[in-house]
N, C-alpha and C positions, 0 to 999 in steps of 0.2 A: 503493499498498502502506499505511494507518494505521501511523504508529508507535508504538510498544508500548515501557512502561517498566517497568524491572525491581524486580517487586511480588515474587517466589517468594521461598522460603526458602531454597531447593536452590541447588546452585553454577551456577551458570547459564554459558554460552559467553559468550566474547570477543567483543564488535562489533569488524566493522572497524576499526583505526585508534585502538583503546583503549591508551592508557598502559600501561603495562607491570605498571609501579606497583599499577594498578588488578586488575591479569588475575590477580597473584600474592592478590593481598589477596584475591578473592572465594575464592580458592582456599584460606584459610587459613593461607598459607607461609608470610605476612609476620610478621613479629617487629614490634611497636611497638614504636618506644625514646619516649620521653618522657626530652627530656636536662634540661629546666627549666621552673618556674612562671612565669616571669619573663615580662610581655607589658606595656608601656605603654598600649594601646588602649583597653581597656574597653570593648567591644563589646557591644551591648545583650543580642546571641543567644550569647555565648561560653557552653556547655554544662559549662565546665570546676568538678566540684568543688574544694568548699573545702579536701579535703585537697593538693589541686594546685595550684591558684590560689596565684601567687607562693612556689609552694615551689623551692627548691636543690636540689632532691631529684632524683633519676632512677630512670624505674622503666622495667623490661626489662618487658613486657606489664603484668600485676596484681603484678608481684616490683618492690620496693622493692629498686635498687641501689648499691652504694657504692663497689662498683669493675666495672671493664669484664671482670674474670674473670667477677664474676657474669652480668653483660649477654651475653656470650658464654656461659656455662653455659645462661641461658635458651632461646637461641638454638639450642641443641645441643639443649633437651629438648622442642623441638617443632619439629626439624629444616626449620627455617626457610632458605626459598629466599630471601630477601630480606628488608631492614628497611625500617620507615617512619620517620622521622627529627621529631619534632613536639612542642610545647609547649603551653602559653605561646609563643614565640615563640624558636625553636632561635636564629638572630641575633643574638638578645641576647645568648648566651653563644657568640658563635662561636666559639671557642676549643675547647670542647668539642665543639659540632657537628663540627667538622672534625677532631677525633681521634676521632670517634665513627665516621666514614667509615673512616679510615686502621684504627680499630681492626678494624672488622668486615674490612673489606678481606682484612688479613691474617690473621684466622682461618678463613674462609669460601672464602676466594679470591675472584676478579675477577670472576669468574660471578652472585657475590649482589650481588642487584639492591640498591641505595640510593634512598630520593625522600626527598626535603626540602619542609618546608612551612615561607613567611616571609612577614609583609605587611612586610618594608621592604625598600625600591627601593636596598640595600646596596651600595657603591661596586664596582665595576665590575671595579676588580684585585682584587678578593677573587675573583672569579670563576673564576679559573687555577687557586688554591690547590684549590680543592672540584673543580674537574675534572682538575688532577694527583693528589688525594687516590684519586679515583675512582668520586666522587658523579654517577650516573646519569641524576638526574630534579630537576626541582625544579619548585614549584608554588607559585604567588605569591597571595596575598590581599589583594587591590585593595583599597586602603582605602578611596579614595575613587571606589572604581568605576568607574576609567578605566586606559587602559593609559600613560597620559603618560610620570610617574615613573617606570616601570618599563622604559621601551623602551631604556633605554642597560644594564642590568643582564641583562636580555632576552636582547639581543642579544652582550652578554660570553658567559654562558651558553653559548651555543651555539657559540660562537670555542670556547668551552673543551671544548668534547663534553658538557655536559650538555642534555637532553632539556628543554625549557619549556613550561609548562603553567600555568592559572590553576584555581584550585579557590572556590568559593563559595558560601554557602549562597543557597537561590532564596527569596528573600524577595518573600511576595504584596505587597507595597506599592512595589517597586520594576522593576514592567512595564517604565515607558520604559526606565528606564536601563539594565536589562540588554540591552534588544533593543537599546539603541545602542552594547552594549558587541562585541556579535558584529562588528558591521560595522568597530569596530577590532580585534577579534583577527583577524577575516581580513585585514589590513594589518598585524598583529605576525609578531616571531617564534613565537611560541603555538603549539603544533601539537595540544592538546587546551584544554577547560574540561571541569572538572566543575561539575554543581550537586548540592547536597547539597538533602535537602528536611528545611525547615526545623523545628527540633525544639524544643518547651515543654518543660521539665524544671524539675529544681527550683531548678539555678542560674540560671535567668532567666527564671522564671513572672513574675513582675512584671514586668518589663521589658516582655515580650510581653503581658501585661493590656494595660501602657501603649498598649502601639501596636495595641493590638484585635483581635490573633491571638486564634482558637480553634485549639482541639483537633480535628483534621478528623474524630475519630469511630473505635470501634473498639480494637484491643489496638497504640494506636502511639501515641506522643507526637508526631507529626508534626501541624504547624498547617496550617489549613485554607486551602485555595488555592494551597499551595505545588508541591503534585504538578500540579495541573492550571497553574499556569504555565510548568512546567518540559517540561510536553509541546507545548506551543507554542513554546515556543524550540528544541527538538530538532527539531521540524519547520521553523521558519524556517533551520537551522544546516545543514541537508543537503544543499545544495549550495555551502557555504563551505569554506574549505583548514586546515578543522579538523576536528577529533573533538568532540562535545559528548556526555556522558556524565552521565547521572540516577542518582543513587543514592537510594533512597529511604529511610527511615529503618527502616524494617520491615525493608528486608533487611540494614541495617546491623548492623542489632542480630539478628535473626533468622538471616540467612545468611551473613556474611562472619563476626559474633562465634561464632557456632556452628560455623563451619568451621574456626577456630581453636580453639579448642578441641577439636575432636574431633579433629585433628591431634595437638594436647599428647596428649593423651589415648590416641590410639593408640602413640605414640610410648614413654609412661612407665608404660604399664600392670603394674602388680605382676604374677606370675604368676596370684594367687588371688585378682584382682580383673577385672568385668567393666565395656564401656562400656554406657551405658545406651541407648535411642531418643533419650533427652530432651541427650546426651553429656555425662552428668555418670558420677562412677564406683560404681558397685557391691562391696558385697565384706560377711560376714558378722564377726560379734564378738562377743566373750565378756566382759565387763568383770573384768578381775582385778588385784589389789593386787598393790605392785611385790614385796612379800616371799614371794607365791603365785608369780609369776609362770614362774619355772624348772622347777618340778615341775610345775606345771600344764601350761606346755608341753611338758614331754619327755611326759608321760602322755598329750596328745592326741594328737601326731605318732606315738606306738606304735599307740595303738589305732584310730589312723584311716588308718594307714599311708601317711602324704602325705609327698611328696619333699620337700628343701629346698629353701625357698622361697616354699612353697605356704603354710607357716603363719608368724606372725609377732608377737613383740612388742612393741608400738605403747608405749613407755614413759612416753610425752607423752600420752598419754591413759587411761594404766592399763588395756587392754584386749590380745587375745589375737586377731589379725587370722588371717581364714581365708576360703576359698571361701564362696558362698553359698547350694550346693549342699548342703554338708558343715555351713554353719549352722541351715540347716533340717531336716535331720534331726536333728539336735542336738535341738535346738527341743520335739521332739515326748517326748524323753525326760530331758532335767535341767530342772531344778526351778530353777537359778538363770536370771540372765537370759540370752537370746541375742536377739541383734539385726542389723538390716541397716541399714549404714551407707550413704549416699549425700553426694559432695563432689563439688566441680567440680574440675577436672584443671588446677589452678593451684600456683604454686608451695607457696601458702600451704594448699591443698587443705580449701576456705571449705566446712566440713561445713554440706549445707543438707536434710537429711535423715534421720530418728530412728524406727527402725519395733519396736518389740516381737514378735518373732517368736512366741511362747508367752507365757503365762499363770504366769511365776514364782510361785514361793511364797519 
């Protein structure tokens, strides 16, 4: 049977042996906790944006957080079943990363699955601290492409009850090294290898140009040759003692991210809002000055006969918000602007669309 790659945008069934962190991520139920932007390694393929690179700030999904309570609020807002701790390199702020595990387990329970990424072959003695705190899974990014420097800490993590894996970008010019890594992993404590399709982004495009990488084509940031190499590696790994998963750039963006947006949107919709086919939030709006807000809101509530919660005044944007269906009806009779508003289902509700429903005078 030919090996296939996960390229679709819908949520796909888990493969046998797939890491639990990946299973939950594919469902969109994993909170993404960026604990620090600190990183010493300067990998030329790093896709990290400038506003997070070397930043001391935390981000829970797209929300900048200064307290653990804000992190927990974001977890509740998306009904998170787990958390992926990332950076930068989380182990460059080991104290905060350890505290993150403790805070998340205390808030969501021991069943809340937590995985963490690091490139650091840290002192094995710290593995026990993370195991005791409840870390479920750790993913090592091998800086030199081999497990040699990581074997000690990998074994310590296993002894601490933490599942161990490796996660790397699938670089088309590292074919020989990656095939050699398969044999090393077969004799290591790792139970899985995740290969991510190499992406060409704004943050790494200059470096990728120097290495001669081109976009693979289509609506994707994928580097040409990455997926093809992953396919060959996946076939070679089938008889080995660990699971190899390939995650395409398209699936990360259009599958996993969309699933997380959809989940958060469904959990946080206000009564008058609807979720679009693109997993954005839609509602109607009428621009209203603060001085007129109370009177106009009361009049509309009475005339439309809507229940409490189905219409509200948004002081920040100076508009009355209401169901899109009612806005479309009002657009036919009102001379003032009536709008369709589209926002992302994130904490800051980034506005991505604004359509006038009437020809106002």
